[in-house]
C-alpha positions in Angstrom: 0.0 0.0 -0.2 2.5 2.2 0.7 5.8 1.2 -0.9 8.1 4.0 -2.7 8.5 2.6 -5.8 5.4 0.5 -6.5 3.2 0.8 -3.6 -0.6 2.0 -3.8 0.1 5.3 -3.2 2.9 6.0 -5.2 1.0 4.8 -8.3 -2.3 6.9 -7.3 0.2 10.3 -6.6 1.5 9.9 -10.8 -2.3 10.2 -11.6 -3.1 12.5 -8.5 0.1 14.5 -7.7 -2.1 17.0 -4.8 -3.3 13.3 -3.6 -1.9 12.9 0.3 -1.0 10.3 1.5 -2.3 9.6 5.2 -1.6 6.7 7.8 -4.1 5.1 9.3 -3.7 6.9 12.3 -5.7 3.5 13.9 -3.2 0.9 13.1 -0.2 3.7 13.9 -1.4 3.4 17.9 -2.4 0.0 17.0 1.8 -0.8 16.1 3.3 1.2 18.4 1.9 -0.5 21.5 2.8 -3.6 20.0 6.9 -2.9 21.1 7.2 -4.2 24.8 9.8 -5.3 27.2 10.3 -8.6 27.3 9.1 -9.8 30.7 5.6 -8.1 29.2 5.7 -10.0 26.1 6.1 -13.6 27.9 3.5 -13.0 29.9 1.2 -11.9 27.2 2.4 -14.7 25.1 2.0 -17.4 27.9 -2.1 -15.5 28.3 -2.9 -16.2 24.9 -2.1 -19.5 25.1 -4.1 -20.4 28.6 -7.0 -18.9 26.4 -6.4 -20.3 23.7 -6.0 -24.4 25.8 -9.8 -23.2 27.1 -11.4 -21.9 23.9 -10.4 -24.2 21.2 -10.8 -27.3 22.8 -15.2 -27.8 23.1 -14.6 -29.9 26.5 -12.6 -27.7 28.2 -14.2 -24.3 27.3 -18.1 -26.4 28.6 -16.5 -27.5 31.5 -15.7 -23.5 32.7 -19.0 -22.6 31.0 -19.8 -24.8 33.9 -17.7 -23.8 36.3 -18.0 -20.1 36.0 -22.6 -20.6 36.5 -21.4 -23.3 39.4 -19.2 -20.7 41.4 -21.2 -17.0 40.5 -19.0 -15.5 38.4 -19.6 -12.5 36.2 -18.5 -13.9 32.9 -19.1 -17.7 31.6 -16.4 -17.4 29.4 -13.1 -15.6 27.8 -12.4 -14.4 25.1 -10.3 -14.7 21.9 -7.4 -12.8 21.1 -6.5 -12.0 17.6 -4.1 -9.6 16.3 -6.4 -7.5 13.7 -8.8 -7.3 16.3 -7.9 -3.0 17.4 -9.5 -3.8 21.2 -9.4 -7.5 22.0 -5.7 -7.6 23.3 -7.5 -5.7 26.5 -10.8 -7.0 27.0 -8.8 -10.8 26.4 -6.3 -9.9 29.1 -8.8 -7.7 31.3 -11.1 -11.2 31.2 -8.3 -13.3 32.1 -7.7 -11.4 34.8 -11.4 -10.9 36.5 -11.8 -14.9 35.5 -8.6 -15.9 37.4 -9.5 -18.2 40.0 -12.2 -20.1 37.9 -8.8 -21.1 35.0 -6.8 -21.5 38.0 -9.7 -24.6 39.4 -9.7 -25.7 36.0 -5.7 -25.5 34.5 -5.1 -27.7 37.8 -6.8 -30.8 36.5 -6.0 -30.0 32.7 -2.5 -28.2 33.1 -0.4 -28.6 35.9 2.2 -26.3 34.6 0.0 -23.5 33.3 -2.0 -23.4 36.4 1.1 -22.5 38.3 1.9 -19.0 37.0 -1.5 -18.1 38.6 0.1 -19.0 41.3 2.4 -16.1 40.9 2.1 -13.0 42.1 4.8 -11.7 39.9 2.5 -13.2 36.9 -0.6 -12.3 37.7 0.9 -8.3 38.7 2.5 -8.2 35.4 -0.9 -9.3 33.7 -3.0 -6.8 35.9 -0.9 -3.8 34.9 -1.6 -5.3 31.1 -5.0 -4.9 31.5 -4.8 -1.8 32.6 -2.0 0.3 30.0 -4.7 -2.0 27.3 -7.7 -1.1 28.2 -6.1 3.3 28.7 -5.0 2.8 24.7 -8.8 1.1 24.1 -10.0 4.1 24.8 -7.6 6.3 23.3 -8.7 3.8 20.0 -11.9 4.4 20.0 -11.8 7.9 20.4 -10.3 7.6 17.0 -12.7 6.4 15.3 -16.0 7.8 13.6 -16.8 9.7 11.1 -16.1 13.1 12.0 -12.6 12.8 13.0 -9.9 15.1 11.2 -6.1 15.4 11.7 -6.7 17.9 14.4 -9.3 15.8 16.5 -7.0 12.8 16.5 -3.3 14.5 17.4 -4.9 16.5 20.1 -6.4 12.8 21.4 -2.2 11.4 21.0 -1.2 14.4 22.6 -3.3 14.0 25.6 -2.9 10.5 26.1 1.6 10.9 25.5 0.8 13.6 28.7 -0.7 11.2 30.3 2.0 8.7 30.2 4.6 11.1 31.4 2.1 11.5 34.3 2.1 7.8 34.6 5.8 7.9 34.5 6.4 9.5 36.9 4.2 8.6 39.3 6.0 5.1 38.8 9.2 6.7 40.0 7.7 7.5 43.3 6.4 3.9 43.6 2.8 5.6 43.1 0.7 3.0 41.1 -3.0 4.7 41.6 -3.2 5.0 38.0 -3.6 1.6 38.0 -6.8 0.9 39.4 -6.6 -3.2 38.5 -3.5 -4.1 39.2 -3.0 -1.2 42.6 -6.2 -2.9 43.8 -5.0 -6.5 43.6 -1.5 -5.5 45.5 -3.5 -4.4 48.6 -6.3 -6.9 48.8 -3.3 -9.8 49.0 -0.7 -7.4 51.2 1.8 -7.6 48.4 4.3 -4.9 48.8 5.9 -3.4 45.4 8.3 -5.2 44.0 11.2 -3.0 42.1 11.9 -6.1 39.2 7.6 -5.2 38.6 8.0 -1.6 38.7 11.1 -1.3 36.3 9.3 -2.9 34.0 5.9 -0.9 34.2 8.9 2.3 33.7 10.6 0.8 30.9 7.2 -0.3 28.9 5.9 3.0 29.6 9.2 4.9 27.9 9.0 2.4 25.2 5.4 3.4 24.8 6.0 6.2 24.5 9.0 6.4 22.4 6.8 4.1 19.9 3.9 7.1 19.6 6.5 9.9 18.4 8.0 8.7 15.9 4.6 7.0 14.9 2.5 10.3 14.8 5.7 12.8 14.3 3.1 15.6 12.8 2.8 18.7 14.3 -0.3 20.8 13.3 -0.1 24.0 15.1 0.4 26.1 12.3 -3.0 25.2 10.8 -4.4 26.0 14.3 -6.6 28.7 12.4 -8.6 26.3 10.4 -10.2 24.6 13.6 -11.3 28.5 15.3 -10.2 31.2 12.9 -12.1 33.5 15.2 -9.0 33.5 17.4 -7.0 36.7 17.1 -3.5 35.3 18.0 -3.9 32.6 14.4 -3.9 35.7 11.9 0.4 35.2 11.8 -0.3 31.2 11.1 -2.2 32.2 7.7 -0.4 31.4 4.5 1.9 33.9 2.9 0.1 36.6 1.2 -1.4 40.1 1.6 -5.0 38.9 -0.3 -5.2 35.4 1.8 -4.7 38.0 5.2 -6.9 39.9 3.9 -9.9 37.3 3.2 -8.7 36.2 6.9 -9.6 40.1 8.4 -12.5 39.1 6.4 -13.9 36.2 7.2 -13.2 36.9 11.3 -15.0 40.4 11.7 -18.5 38.7 9.7 -20.8 38.1 12.9 -23.1 35.8 10.7 -20.7 33.6 9.9 -18.9 33.7 13.4 -22.2 32.9 14.6 -22.9 30.6 12.1 -19.1 28.4 13.0 -20.5 27.6 16.2 -23.6 25.0 14.8 -21.8 24.0 12.1 -19.8 21.1 11.8 -16.1 22.4 11.2 -15.9 20.8 7.2 -19.6 21.6 5.9 -18.5 25.7 7.2 -15.3 25.5 5.4 -17.2 24.3 2.5 -20.2 27.0 2.8 -17.7 29.4 2.4 -15.8 28.5 0.1 -17.5 30.7 -2.9 -16.8 33.9 -0.9 -13.8 32.7 0.3 -11.6 30.4 -1.8 -8.3 30.7 -1.1 -8.8 30.2 2.7 -11.4 27.3 2.2 -9.2 25.2 -0.2 -6.4 25.8 2.4 -8.5 24.2 4.9 -10.5 21.3 2.8 -6.9 20.1 2.1 -6.8 19.1 5.9 -9.6 17.6 6.4 -10.6 15.7 3.6 -8.4 13.5 3.5 -9.4 10.5 5.8 -7.5 9.6 9.5 -8.3 6.2 9.6 -9.7 3.2 6.8 -12.9 2.7 10.3 -15.3 4.6 7.7 -14.0 1.7 5.4 -14.6 -1.1 7.7 -17.8 0.3 9.0 -19.9 1.8 6.4 -17.1 0.0 2.8 -18.1 -3.9 3.3 -21.7 -3.3 4.5 -22.8 -4.2 0.6 -20.3 -7.7 0.9 -21.4 -8.8 4.5 -25.5 -7.9 3.3 -25.3 -10.7 1.1 -23.5 -13.0 3.5 -24.8 -12.1 7.4 -27.7 -13.8 7.1 -26.2 -17.3 5.8 -24.0 -17.3 8.5 -26.2 -16.6 11.3 -28.4 -19.0 9.4 -25.9 -21.5 9.8 -24.1 -21.1 13.1 -28.7 -20.4 14.8 -28.5 -23.5 16.7 -25.6 -21.9 18.9 -26.6 -18.5 19.0 -30.2 -17.4 20.8 -31.6 -15.5 18.1 -35.5 -14.9 17.2 -36.6 -17.1 14.2 -39.4 -15.3 13.2 -37.0 -12.2 13.2 -35.4 -14.1 10.2 -38.1 -15.8 8.8 -41.4 -15.2 8.7 -42.7 -18.4 7.3 -41.3 -20.2 10.2 -41.3 -20.9 13.8 -38.7 -22.7 15.7 -37.7 -24.5 12.6 -34.1 -25.9 12.2 -31.0 -24.7 10.1 -32.1 -26.7 6.9 -35.6 -25.1 7.1 -33.9 -21.9 7.3 -31.4 -21.9 4.8 -34.8 -23.1 2.1 -36.4 -19.9 3.2 -32.9 -17.9 2.8 -33.0 -19.2 -0.3 -36.3 -18.0 -1.5 -35.8 -14.8 -1.0 -33.7 -14.7 -4.1 -35.2 -17.5 -5.5 -38.9 -16.2 -7.2 -39.6 -20.5 -8.7 -38.6 -21.6 -4.6 -40.6 -19.0 -2.8 -43.5 -19.2 -5.2 -43.5 -23.1 -4.6 -43.2 -22.2 -0.3 -46.0 -19.8 -0.7 -48.1 -21.9 -3.2 -51.1 -22.4 -0.4 -52.6 -24.8 -2.6 -50.0 -26.8 -2.9 -49.1 -28.8 0.5 -46.7 -31.1 -0.6 -43.4 -29.2 0.4 -40.9 -31.9 1.1 -39.5 -30.7 3.6 -39.5 -32.6 6.3 -37.0 -34.6 8.8 -38.0 -37.9 6.7 -37.8 -36.5 3.5 -34.1 -34.8 4.3 -33.2 -39.0 5.7 -34.4 -40.0 2.6 -32.1 -37.6 0.1 -28.7 -38.2 1.9 -30.2 -41.8 1.9 -30.0 -42.0 -1.7 -26.8 -39.4 -1.6 -24.9 -42.0 0.5 -26.0 -45.3 -1.3 -23.6 -43.6 -4.3 -20.7 -44.9 -2.7 -21.4 -48.7 -2.2 -18.8 -52.1 -3.1 -19.5 -51.0 -6.5 -17.6 -47.3 -6.1 -14.8 -48.1 -4.1 -13.8 -50.2 -6.8 -13.8 -48.0 -8.9 -12.1 -45.6 -7.0 -9.0 -48.2 -6.1 -8.7 -49.0 -9.4 -8.0 -45.3 -10.5 -6.0 -44.4 -8.2 -3.9 -47.5 -8.8 -4.0 -46.2 -12.6 -2.3 -43.2 -12.1 0.3 -44.3 -10.0 1.6 -46.8 -12.8 1.1 -49.9 -11.0 -0.4 -52.7 -12.2 -3.3 -54.1 -10.0 -3.1 -57.7 -11.4 0.6 -57.6 -8.6 -2.2 -56.8 -5.4 -1.2 -59.3 -3.2 -3.1 -58.7 0.0 -6.7 -56.1 1.0 -7.0 -55.0 4.8 -10.4 -53.2 5.5 -12.4 -53.1 8.0 -15.4 -55.6 8.7 -17.9 -53.4 7.1 -20.6 -55.1 4.5 -19.1 -53.5 1.8 -15.8 -54.3 2.3 -15.5 -57.7 3.7 -18.8 -58.9 1.9 -18.7 -62.4 0.4 -20.9 -62.1 -2.7 -20.5 -58.5 -4.0 -18.0 -56.6 -0.8 -14.8 -54.5 -2.2 -12.5 -57.6 -1.5 -15.0 -60.3 -3.2 -14.8 -57.7 -6.1 -10.8 -57.3 -6.1 -10.0 -61.0 -5.9 -12.7 -61.9 -8.7 -9.7 -59.5 -10.6 -6.3 -60.3 -8.5 -7.1 -64.3 -7.1 -3.9 -64.0 -5.0 -5.1 -60.5 -3.6 -5.9 -62.1 0.5 -8.5 -60.3 2.6 -6.9 -59.6 5.6 -9.6 -58.4 8.1 -8.4 -55.6 10.3 -7.2 -57.0 13.0 -7.1 -54.4 15.7 -10.9 -54.0 14.5 -11.4 -57.6 14.9 -9.9 -57.7 18.9 -11.7 -54.8 19.2 -15.3 -56.8 18.3 -13.3 -59.8 20.3 -14.1 -56.9 23.3 -18.3 -55.8 22.0 -19.2 -59.5 21.8 -17.8 -60.1 25.0 -19.4 -56.7 26.6 -23.2 -58.0 24.6 -23.4 -61.2 25.9 -24.4 -60.8 29.7 -26.9 -58.1 30.6 -25.2 -57.4 34.0 -22.1 -56.8 32.1 -23.4 -53.7 29.7 -25.1 -52.7 32.7 -21.5 -52.4 34.2 -20.4 -50.3 31.2 -22.8 -48.4 31.4 -22.3 -46.9 35.0 -18.4 -47.0 34.7 -19.4 -43.8 31.5 -22.2 -42.5 34.0 -19.4 -42.0 36.7 -17.4 -40.2 34.5 -19.8 -38.6 33.2 -20.9 -37.2 36.8 -17.7 -35.4 37.3 -16.1 -34.7 34.5 -19.7 -32.0 33.5 -18.7 -30.4 36.8 -15.4 -29.1 37.5 -16.3 -28.2 41.0 -17.1 -32.1 41.1 -13.8 -33.2 38.7 -11.4 -31.1 41.2 -12.7 -32.6 44.3 -12.3 -36.0 42.9 -8.6 -34.7 42.1 -8.3 -33.3 45.1 -9.5 -35.6 47.6 -9.2 -34.5 51.2 -6.1 -31.2 49.9 -4.1 -33.5 48.8 -2.7 -31.9 45.7 0.0 -34.7 44.8 -3.5 -36.4 43.5 -3.5 -34.6 40.9 -0.9 -36.2 39.1 -2.9 -39.5 39.7 -4.9 -41.5 37.0 -8.2 -39.9 36.3 -10.8 -40.9 35.5 -11.6 -42.1 31.2 -14.7 -42.2 29.1 -15.3 -45.1 28.1 -15.8 -45.5 24.2 -16.6 -48.2 21.7 -14.6 -47.2 18.7 -11.5 -46.2 20.7 -9.9 -50.2 21.0 -7.6 -49.0 24.4 -10.6 -46.4 25.9 -12.2 -49.6 28.0 -9.3 -50.9 29.8 -8.1 -47.7 30.5 -11.4 -46.6 32.1 -12.3 -49.6 33.9 -8.9 -49.7 34.8 -8.7 -45.6 36.3 -12.0 -46.7 37.9 -10.6 -49.8 39.4 -7.1 -47.7 40.6 -9.6 -44.6 42.4 -12.2 -46.6 43.7 -12.1 -45.4 47.0 -11.6 -41.8 45.9 -15.3 -42.2 43.7 -16.9 -43.1 46.6 -15.0 -41.1 49.2 -16.2 -38.0 47.1 -19.6 -38.8 46.0 -20.2 -39.6 49.4 -19.0 -35.9 49.8 -21.4 -34.9 47.3 -25.0 -36.6 48.5 -23.8 -34.8 52.2 -23.0 -31.7 51.3 -24.3 -30.3 48.2 -26.5 -27.9 48.0 -28.5 -28.8 45.2 -31.0 -31.8 45.0 -30.2 -33.3 41.4 -26.9 -33.4 42.3 -27.4 -34.7 45.3 -29.7 -37.8 43.7 -27.5 -38.7 41.2 -24.6 -39.0 43.6 -26.5 -41.0 45.7 -27.6 -42.9 42.8 -24.2 -44.1 41.5 -22.5 -44.1 45.2 -25.8 -47.3 45.8 -24.7 -49.6 42.2 -20.5 -49.2 43.2 -21.2 -50.6 46.8 -22.2 -53.5 45.4 -20.3 -56.6 45.5 -21.4 -57.7 41.6 -20.4 -54.4 40.5 -16.9 -54.8 42.6 -16.7 -58.0 41.0 -17.3 -56.9 37.5 -14.2 -54.2 37.6 -12.1 -57.0 38.6 -12.6 -59.2 36.0 -12.9 -57.0 32.8 -9.7 -54.9 34.5 -7.9 -58.7 34.3 -9.1 -59.6 30.8 -8.8 -56.3 29.3 -4.8 -55.6 30.7 -4.1 -58.2 27.7 -5.8 -57.3 25.5 -4.7 -53.4 25.6 -1.1 -54.7 25.1 -2.5 -56.9 22.1 -3.9 -54.3 20.8 -1.3 -52.1 20.6 0.8 -54.0 19.4 -1.4 -54.9 17.0 -1.4 -51.3 15.4 2.3 -50.7 15.1 3.5 -49.5 11.4 6.3 -52.7 11.7 4.1 -56.0 12.8 4.1 -58.9 10.6 1.7 -61.9 10.4 3.9 -64.0 12.2 3.9 -61.1 15.7 -0.1 -60.5 15.4 -0.4 -64.2 15.8 1.8 -64.7 18.8 0.8 -62.3 20.9 -3.0 -63.3 20.0 -2.0 -66.3 20.6 -0.4 -65.1 24.5 -3.4 -62.8 25.1 -5.4 -66.6 24.4 -3.5 -68.1 26.8 -3.3 -65.6 29.5 -7.5 -65.7 29.2 -7.8 -69.1 28.9 -6.3 -69.3 33.2 -7.9 -66.6 34.1 -11.1 -69.2 34.1 -9.4 -71.3 36.3 -8.7 -68.0 38.6 -11.6 -67.0 39.9 -11.0 -68.2 43.6 -8.6 -65.8 42.9 -11.1 -63.3 41.3 -13.2 -63.6 44.4 -10.4 -62.6 47.3 -9.4 -59.3 45.6 -13.4 -58.1 45.1 -13.3 -58.9 49.2 -10.3 -57.0 49.8 -11.8 -54.1 47.7 -15.0 -54.2 50.0 -13.5 -54.2 52.7 -11.3 -51.1 52.0 -14.5 -49.6 51.9 -16.7 -51.9 53.9 -18.8 -52.5 50.9 -21.2 -55.5 52.3 -20.2 -58.8 50.8 -23.6 -60.1 50.7 -25.6 -60.6 47.1 -28.5 -57.8 46.7 -31.6 -60.1 46.0 -34.2 -59.5 43.6 -37.3 -61.1 42.7 -36.9 -62.1 39.1 -40.2 -62.1 36.7 -41.6 -64.7 35.4 -44.5 -65.4 32.8 -47.2 -67.5 33.9 -45.8 -71.3 34.2 -48.3 -73.7 32.1 -49.7 -77.2 33.4 -48.0 -78.5 30.4 -44.7 -76.7 30.5 -41.4 -77.8 32.2 -40.5 -75.5 34.9 -37.2 -73.2 34.5 -34.7 -71.8 36.7 -36.4 -69.7 39.7 -33.7 -69.0 42.1 -34.0 -66.0 43.6 -30.7 -65.0 45.7 -27.6 -64.3 43.3 -24.5 -67.0 45.2 -21.1 -67.1 44.4 -21.6 -69.7 42.3 -24.7 -68.4 40.3 -22.3 -65.4 39.4 -19.8 -67.5 38.4 -21.9 -69.5 35.9 -24.5 -66.9 35.3 -21.2 -63.8 34.6 -17.7 -65.0 34.8 -17.7 -68.3 32.6 -19.8 -66.7 29.8 -18.1 -63.3 29.5 -14.7 -65.8 30.0 -15.8 -67.7 27.1 -16.9 -65.6 25.2 -13.4 -63.9 24.9 -11.3 -67.1 24.1 -14.2 -68.4 22.0 -14.4 -65.1 19.8 -10.3 -64.7 20.1 -9.9 -67.8 17.9 -13.1 -68.1 15.9 -12.5 -64.6 14.5 -8.9 -64.8 13.5 -9.1 -68.3 12.0 -8.8 -66.8 8.5 -6.0 -64.5 9.8 -4.2 -68.2 10.9 -4.3 -69.8 7.9 -2.9 -66.7 5.9 -0.4 -67.0 8.3 0.5 -70.2 8.0 0.7 -70.6 4.4 4.5 -68.5 5.4 5.8 -70.8 8.4 8.1 -72.5 6.5 9.9 -69.2 5.4 10.4 -69.1 9.1 14.6 -69.7 9.9 13.9 -72.2 13.0 11.3 -74.1 11.2 13.3 -73.8 8.0 16.4 -75.4 9.0 14.7 -77.7 11.5 11.9 -78.8 8.6 12.5 -82.5 7.4 13.3 -82.2 3.6 9.8 -84.2 2.3 7.4 -81.4 4.6 9.4 -78.5 2.9 9.0 -79.7 -0.2 5.3 -79.8 0.9 5.2 -76.8 2.1 6.9 -75.1 -0.8 4.6 -76.9 -3.4 1.1 -75.3 -1.7 2.9 -72.1 -1.7 4.1 -72.5 -5.4 0.2 -72.9 -5.9 -0.5 -70.6 -4.4 1.3 -68.1 -5.9 1.8 -69.8 -9.1 2.6 -66.6 -11.3 5.2 -64.7 -8.6 6.9 -68.3 -7.7 8.7 -71.2 -9.8 9.6 -74.2 -9.2 13.0 -73.8 -7.9 11.3 -72.4 -5.0 12.4 -75.8 -3.2 15.9 -76.2 -4.7 16.8 -72.8 -3.5 14.9 -73.3 0.3 17.2 -76.1 0.1 20.2 -74.5 -0.4 19.1 -71.4 1.8 19.2 -73.4 4.4 22.4 -74.6 4.3 24.1 -70.9 3.6 22.3 -69.0 6.3 23.7 -68.0 9.9 21.1 -68.3 12.5 22.2 -67.1 14.8 22.7 -63.9 12.0 19.1 -63.6 10.8 15.9 -64.2 13.3 12.5 -63.4 11.5 11.9 -63.4 7.8 12.0 -59.4 7.6 15.6 -59.9 8.1 16.0 -62.9 5.8 14.8 -60.0 2.8 17.8 -58.0 4.0 19.8 -60.7 4.3 19.1 -61.4 0.9 19.4 -58.3 -0.5 22.5 -56.9 1.0 24.4 -59.9 0.2 23.0 -59.6 -3.4 21.6 -62.8 -3.3 18.3 -61.6 -5.3 19.1 -63.7 -8.8 20.1 -66.4 -7.0 16.9 -66.6 -4.5 14.6 -64.8 -6.5 11.6 -66.9 -5.7 12.5 -67.0 -1.2 13.2 -62.7 -1.9 9.3 -62.9 -4.2 7.7 -64.8 -1.6 9.5 -63.1 1.8 8.2 -59.6 -0.3 4.8 -60.5 -0.5 4.2 -62.2 3.0 5.9 -58.2 3.9 2.9 -56.1 2.2 0.3 -57.7 3.4 -1.9 -55.7 5.8 -2.1 -56.8 9.4 -3.9 -53.2 10.4 -5.7 -50.0 8.7 -5.3 -48.7 12.3 -3.3 -45.6 10.4 -4.7 -45.2 7.4 -8.0 -45.0 9.3 -6.2 -42.1 11.4 -6.0 -39.4 8.5 -10.1 -39.4 7.7 -12.0 -40.1 10.5 -15.0 -38.4 10.8 -17.0 -39.4 13.2 -15.4 -36.3 16.3 -16.5 -33.9 13.7 -20.0 -34.9 12.3 -21.1 -36.4 16.0 -20.4 -33.1 17.6 -23.3 -32.2 20.6 -25.4 -30.5 18.2 -26.4 -33.4 16.5 -26.1 -36.0 19.6 -29.6 -36.8 19.0 -28.9 -38.3 15.4 -30.4 -41.8 14.5 -27.2 -44.3 13.2 -28.6 -44.7 9.8 -28.3 -40.9 9.2 -25.0 -40.7 10.5 -23.1 -43.2 8.9 -24.6 -42.0 5.8 -23.7 -38.3 6.4 -20.1 -39.8 7.5 -19.4 -41.4 3.8 -20.7 -38.0 2.3 -18.0 -36.1 4.0 -15.6 -39.0 4.0 -16.2 -38.5 0.3 -16.3 -34.4 0.4 -14.6 -34.3 -3.5 -16.8 -36.9 -4.9 -19.7 -35.4 -3.9 -19.7 -31.7 -5.4 -19.7 -33.8 -8.6 -22.6 -36.2 -7.8 -25.4 -35.4 -10.9 -28.4 -33.6 -8.8 -30.6 -34.7 -11.8 -30.1 -38.6 -11.5 -30.3 -38.2 -7.4 -34.0 -36.5 -8.3 -35.0 -39.6 -10.4 -33.8 -42.0 -8.1 -35.9 -39.8 -5.2 -38.9 -39.7 -7.4 -38.5 -43.6 -8.8 -39.0 -44.3 -4.8 -41.5 -41.8 -3.7 -44.1 -42.5 -6.8 -47.4 -43.4 -5.9 -49.3 -44.4 -9.5 -48.5 -47.0 -11.5 -49.4 -47.1 -15.2 -50.3 -50.2 -17.4 -50.0 -50.6 -20.4 
């Protein structure tokens, strides 16, 4: 804009040499206030990071709002800082300082390091000073804004502020900080003595601020003061040289009518009115009055035309999170959602749509949520196995690869992926028979856990209770703080905190169960304290209910049982998600987990002992709760069923313990059978097996492998294997990956080409799709708290449309409409 060689101002002056260039006074004031001592800059940076930590994360923001409500705070949220907003810095710092107690309570849990700042009096003192000084700068900034601001007015305001800075500097040198109300009050309330370091920083900042303002505002308009008030006698000496100009000025100042008009008119309008009679003076005055002192007018009104086209759409899109009167926006709608709001907005600019919506004869508007779901389903139906097959084929062609060289494919267990008849894996396998399908092991393991949870109703209720405990404490910062602090022992903050139960997170079940088991006594203490001392009836009732559920021998048994089940599966889940894992390692980890859980089946007595020890710590009764079961009326010809009422230790073992354990063991074996079979095809490449295998068995294994991968392996594989096992040193090479590196390192790729091909196929087979899924996970972006009531079909279809965002934009809307019309047609034509 202001470049001396090719800036906008330079280019305009070439066309209009008399054009005057002025750097926006508001921008200059903002630039002058940017520089500050390093100690104050660190405080500002820390403050911005703390605000971003709370505001940028929805959970932290909601917890902070709840905390402010429960503590009766004046404000309910923090403000975001941005460099392009002139007033944001002062408002952000003031709000941050006012809510320092609430922020300290929240940060003690989410970021202990940052919470220490709010216990540091020096840091808080610097924050209080910055809140005060930037509040003063905000007042200056506001005074420079306005439609009637001129060069003289802005200069007067800046000069007044410089004089105030001189006053502040003088007071600070005497250790008098009464000019800074927030800092002065903070020191008095907390009985803090003036600190020499802080006073030095304040004095240095005020000096720097003064020098920067003088640097950015060097103009001296004292000689042109006659423009502001021409009726002062002393100003005649400042009139431009020339007898004529001075004579005109004497005539103007002697005119009593103009003197009266000057008192009632705007200064610019006054000089415009006298332009015809006093042309020379008016021209000189208007050269100083007409130029824009700031770009405020542009930002305030110049963008209105652009905003008028966008503001309504922005309001509609944010309607669910902003309290707006819908009737003010759309007269045809009352309490409507985003979809209808957008429809009515578009109708304002589309005469055809407006006519359809306002047609009273036609009652079918096709605007209901059912129609929305049907349209979403039709849109999502465009992404099926056939489409994914075409997508994969196109990507492979773009990368100049041959799909016939594909030897492995790994997906999750969705029907569109693993379908035996028309799934993606079947379509790829029809093209490439050697492309083995492996169900993602991490997904499969998660399904094992899910099946075990669904195997028993008591287990489902158990995890519901675990989640309810987490929800109760996490929804309130004070409750979370009481659990974190316990009896005032701050070291407990570093201990395990409660975790959320999430069915799509493979490790979350173990983390949540383990956390509750470790903090079981602390949770009960906190629930007891809340149920006895809380003044809120609803909070007391929930705490009492949860406490009653936890003080149950069955719950404690399930807590110990599931912690023992999930512990080995947690390690297996992590190992399966590593990038460097392979088929045999995955099989080994799954086998070890299966063995641990099989051994757990015989350790029921140890489980009972552990649960009883936990009960003894809190005094929980070891008697099982008696609940009379509901039975249907038994007719004379029906066999009587199990009508036992009491739940005993043995009964719990038969009804809960054994079914859960057996489900996990069975699913671990059943779900990974196909994976195990694929792995067994490569067993002969394991060095220990290769060396110890008899010649006949090695010939058979190599022959079977040759038949499976006949396009990649020749019949010479057997000879190469027999030769290789004589050559290789088993202490140097221990697995298939090292065997591959050994062949390449010693340049045996031509001599043992079939072995190298076999090892490369082994290493390229996928174990898990966890790494790929992290890059396009959309659920956390789609199912936000505003869409919490969304059903599963709608969620699934919207997720597909979001994942395939690029293709969604290119859908043929006319075909969608035809498909929708064919589904909704009610009349049938008969020939």
